[in-house]
N, C-alpha and C positions, 0 to 999 in steps of 0.2 A: 655469440649469435642468439638473439632473442627468439624463443621457440614459438610464442603466440603471436597471431596477426593483431593489427591494430584494433579491430573490433573486439577481439577477446581480451586484449589489454584494457579497453575501456570498460568492458563488461566487468572484469575482476575489479577494477577501481570502483565501480558502482556498488558491487557486491560488498567491498570493504567498508563502505560508508555505513553498512548495517552492522557492523561488528558488536556494537553495545547492545543490540536487541537479539541477534541471532546466537551470540556466543557469551559474552560476559553477563548479559541481563542484569545489569547494574541498576540498583535503586538507590536513592538518597537525594542529596543536593545536586543542583546543576554543576556546580563546581567539582564535585567528586566525580560525577559521571563524566564530564568533559576531560578530567584529568586521566581516568582510566582509559577512555576511548583514544586519547592522544597517544597514550603509552603503547596500546595494542596496535594501532595503525602504524606507527613508526617501527615497531617490532617487526610486523609483517613486511614492510616496504624495504627494511635494511636487511632482510635475510637473503642469503646468497642463493638458496634454491628458487625463492620467488623471483629475484631478479633475473635469473636464467630464463624464466617464463615469460615475464611482462616487461623486462628492462628495469632501468633504475628511474625511480620516480622520487621527487622531493616535495614534501609538504610545505607550501608556501603561504598558506591562509587556513586557518582552522587547525583541526577540526573544531567546530562550534556545535555545541549542543544547546537546543532550545528546550526550555521546561516551562510549562504553563503555569503561572502564578495569579490565581483567581481570587476574588474576594471572598468566596465561600469554601473554595476547595482549591488545593495546591496539588500539582502533579508531582510524583516522586520518581519519575521515569524519564527517560529521553522521548521527547514528543517529536523532535526534528533534529537531524544532523546533517551537516554539510561541510565539506572541506575542498580545497583546490590544491592540485599537484601540478608539478611541472616534470616534463620528461627531460632526462639528463643525457639522452642517447643522440641527440642531434646537435652538432657544432654549428650549424649554419641557421637554425631557427629554433624557436621555443614553442612547444605545444602544451598548452595548459588544458587540464579537465576540471571541471566543476562537477562534483559528484554529490547527489542529493539521496539521503536515506529514504527508505520506504516506511510504511506504517510500522510502528512497534507494536507487536501483538498484544502488549500489555498497556498500550497507551489508550485509555478512553478518548483523550482529546483528539488523538490522531484519527481514530475510527469515527467518532460521533461529529466532530466539527469539520475536520479537513476532507475526510472521506465521503461522508453522508450528507453534509449540508448542501443539498442541491435543489431544495424546493424553492429556494431564492437564487437570484442570479445578481451580478453587478455588472455595470457597463465597463468595457475594457479600458477606456480612458487612457489610451496610449501607454498601457503597460503598468498603471497604477490604479486598479478598479477599487481599491479599498478607499480611496480619496473622493469617491463619488457616492452620492445617495442612491439607494437601492431603487427609487422610484424615477431615477433618470430614464428617459426613453430611448437612449442610444441602443442601436441594433446589435452591435457586436458585444456579446456578454459571456462571461464566465461564471460558473458556479459560485455561490458565496463561500463555500469551503475552498475552492481553488484560490479565490481572492485572498482569503485569510492566509493559506499556506505561502503564497506569493509575498504577502506583507511580512510574514516571519522571516523569509529568506532575505528580502531586501531591507527590512528596517529593524528587526529585532535580533539580528545576529551580527556579532563583532568580534573580530580578531585583532588583537594589538590595537584596540580603539579604531579600527577601519570597519566600516560596512562594506558589503560586497562591492557596491559600485566605486566606493572610495578606493578600495584596493586596485580594482581594474583601472581606474583613472591613474593611480600611482604606476601601474604596470605599464600602460601605454605611454605614459610621458617620460618614462625612465628607460624604455627599451632600447637596445643597442642593436638588435636583429629583429627580423619579422617574427610575429607571433600569431598563433591561432588558437581558438578556444573551442572546446567541445563540452557541451552540457549534457549530463547523463543521470539517470536515476531509475530505480525500479519500483513498480507498484505506486505508492503515493509519490515516491521520487520520479517515477516515469509520468504520472499526471502532471506534476510541476515543473518538470525539466523543459517541456516545450512552451508552456506560457513563460517561463523564466527566460528562455532564449528570445522569445518574441519580445518580451519587455526590455531585454538589453538592445535589440534592434530598434525598437521604438525610442528608447532613452539613449541612444548611441551618443548623442551630442554631450551627455553628461560624463562620459568616461573614455570615449574614443573620438577626440576632436578632429583627427584626420580621416576618420571613417574608413580605415584599412585594415581592420582586424577581421579575418574571416571567421564565422560562426558556424559550427555544425552541431547537430543534435542527434543523440542516441537514447530516445526514450523507450524504456522496457516495460511491458505489461502495464501500461498506464491506463487509468480510468478516462472516461470521456471528459475533458476539462470545460467545454463550453458549448455554445449552441452552433447552429449551421453557419451562421454569419461569421462566428469567430474561426470556424473550421476553414472557411473559405479564405478569410484574411490570412490566417497562419499558412495554408497551403501555398498561396499566391506569393508569400514572402519568404518562407523558409522550408517550403516542401521539397525543393530540389536539393537541400543540404540536411535533410532529416531521413534517417533510417529507422523508422518505427518497427521495433521488434515486438511481435505478439503472437501469443500461442492460440490457434483456433479453438483448442479446448479449455482456454482460461476464462473463467467466469467474469473475471474483473474488466477486461477491455471491452466486453459486450455491454456492460450495464450503462444505463441512462439514455442511449440512444433508442429511440421508439419509432423512427421513421426512416424509410429509405436507405436501407432495409431495417426492419425492427430487429436490431441486434439483441435487445434485452428479451424479446419473446424467444428468441433461439435458446436461451439458457435453460428453459424447462426441459428441453429434450436433448441437452449437450451430451448426455453420456448414454443415450438410447444405442443399443438394446440393453445395455447392462444395467442401467437404473431408469425407470419409468418415472414420470412425473407424479408425485404422490401429494398428499394433502399439504405437508410442511414446505416441500419444494415449491409448490404453487403459491403459498403464502408468502415465501420469500420473494418470489418473482413479482407478485402483485404488489408487495410493499415497495418494492424498487420502482415499479411502474408508477404508483401513487406518487412517490416522492419526486420523480421527475417529469411528471405528465404535462407540465404547463410551459416547458421551455425549449422544445424542439432541439434537444442535444444532439450533437453529431460528432463522431470521431474525426480527428485529424488524419490526414494522409490515407484515406480509406483505399486508395488504389494500390497500396503496398500489401502485398500477400503476407499472411501469417505462416507459421510453420505448424507442423502436426506431427508429434511422435507417438500419437495413439494413446488409447485408454490404458491405464496401468492398473491391472488386476490386483496387484500387490500393495496398492496404496490405501487400503482400507484402514490401517493403523497410522495414517500420516497426520492426524491431528495430534498435537503436542499439548501439554497443560496450558501455557500461556494462550494458544489458540482457542483452546476448549472454553476457556473463561471468557474471552472476548466473544466468541461465536456465541456461547450461552446467553450473554447479555443482549445480543442482537435477536436471538430466538425469543427471549423473555418479552422483548419490546414488541415482536410480532404477535405474540399471544395476548398480551395486555391491550393492544390496539384491536385485535380481532374481537375480543371479548368485551371491550369497553370498559376495562377496569382501571382503576386509579393508578397513574402513572409511577406514582411513589412505590409501587409494588415491584417495579422492574428488577431492581438489585436483588429483593428477596426471592423472586420467582426464578432469576438467573442462577442463583446460588443453589437451588434445589435441581434445577435442569442440569448444571454443570456436574452435580453429583450422579444424576442419572446417566449421563453421557459417559462419564469416565467409567462407571460400572458396566455400561454396555461395551464400550471399547475393551475392557478387560475380558469380557465374556468372548468377544471377538478373536482376541489374541489366544484365548484358551481353546477356541474351536467350537464353543458351545452354540454360536448363534449363525454359523456359515454352513452347516450341514443341510439345510434345506428342511429340517424339521420344524414344525410349529411350536412356537414359544408360547407358554401359557400367559395370557395377558394379565392375569391377577398379579403377576410379579410387579407390575408398574404401579398398582394401586397405593402403595405406601408413599410414592413420590406425589401422586395426585392428591392424597390426603393431607400431606404436609403443605402443598400450595394452597389448598382450600382453608386450612387451619391459619394460615398467615393472612390470606385474604379477608376472612372473617374479622380479623382484628382491625381491619380498616373499613369494612364494610358490613355493618350489622344486619342490613336488611337482605342479606344474600339468599338467593334461591340455590341451596347446596346442591340439590338433586340435578337442576339444570346445568350448573357449572361443572359438576362431576362428569355428567354426559358429555358436555362440550369438550372438556379437557381429556377425557377417555378417547374421543375421536381424533383429537389433535395429536395427542401423545401415546397413541397405540404403538405396540412394539414394532409392527411393520412399518409405520411412519417414521418413527424415529430411528429405526434401523437404516431404513432407505436414506434418510436425511444425514445420518453420520457418514454413510458411504458417499453420498453425494458431496458432503463439505470436505471429506477426506480427499476425494478426487480434486475438488476445487483447489485445495491447498497445495496438492502435489503439482497440479498442472500451473499453478501460479508461482512456484518456487522451484521445485527440483527440475521440472521439465526445461527450464531456461538454462539451468546448469548443464543439463545433458545436450541441449542444443548447441551450446557454445563450446562444448567439449573441453572443460576446464577442471577435470577431477584432480589433476595434479596440484593445482592451485588450492583447490578446497582441502586437500590433504595437507598441504603446507600450512594453511590457517588452523586447521584442527591440532596439528603438532605444536605449533606456536602458542595457541592459547591453552592447550592442555599442559604444556610446560610452565607456563606463567601462573597457571591457577594451582599448581601443587604446592 
């Protein structure tokens, strides 16, 4: 008898799609990462303890790893991962789950392109927005990042020489019993799972000629994928078969929507009274507002309530090294934009900020900054001096005194400390809170046991 409910099972399958970013953190070629990902996913699904929890599931397509291959810069990590599994526990019908991974913390492509490319939108175009010019005036629109992510899932990922829709067409044409499909994913995977399901619906004639395969969607912690017209179109077509799971204290499901209600504005005070909105927090929210201001973004299925397990005071150390590096790059981008500095300095400033944050977290762990005692702000000056020295190499006419004053205000100890606490809570509420909400600690323990054994 399987211990977990169907939603718990699907959540676990979604979680498993992230194994190459949460556990193996593999780098290198696409082929190498995909091979390791396949090995680990199969090891987890074949484990007897795992099967007691979630039942028996068979990988039928994938897992496929996408890795950006650009003209000037190649990715060395997994930028996207997706796989399809079939339940082996029902003799009368076949249930398939399409699981899409979230943003890899060390994937700059995932962060910058798929998550943050929201200042432009693409027309929905019946589920193929990447095939239409951005200037097309069609009202139903998704972010350019969502469009690119959807294109990757539909056109850039193949398993056994079959694209996703090719495999689904094979599946429906050869099925000997009724089948159903659930699309799921967390974070970026949550953002993309709803548009992917809607694309499958709009393009049903390409893979389901009889139009008799039920679709359902379990998007987890997804960002807002499109505008108000897209949300309405989605809700009218798939709202009744969508269970959007989101945490009321999770920053990411709030961002991009600025109207009716202004979810993005709520993120300033998301963790009051524990954390007040300070300079860096406001800078982050203002930046997100600037990116998305022109497109009337609106979250799908807004009538579905979120969950709330409360603020976690123990989450101040929740930032891990890969998250710190990605977060530092975002913070550097905010600072460079705010001070009108050359954008080529972002990586250099991010490296110094990363060092600062890691030192601060080490102080937090040792108890040096959480006792309420004032920290001498001169301790931060070496980091500011390093930033100024790097900037001077690119900008010879720099007013160093003015820049130092601006940086000292932005990167004061209180600002940085509150921002680290804020972002630590953000990552806790975005990841761990969902694990607690679904009550799958036994499954997570199994994954840790299996991955630890394989890494010895």
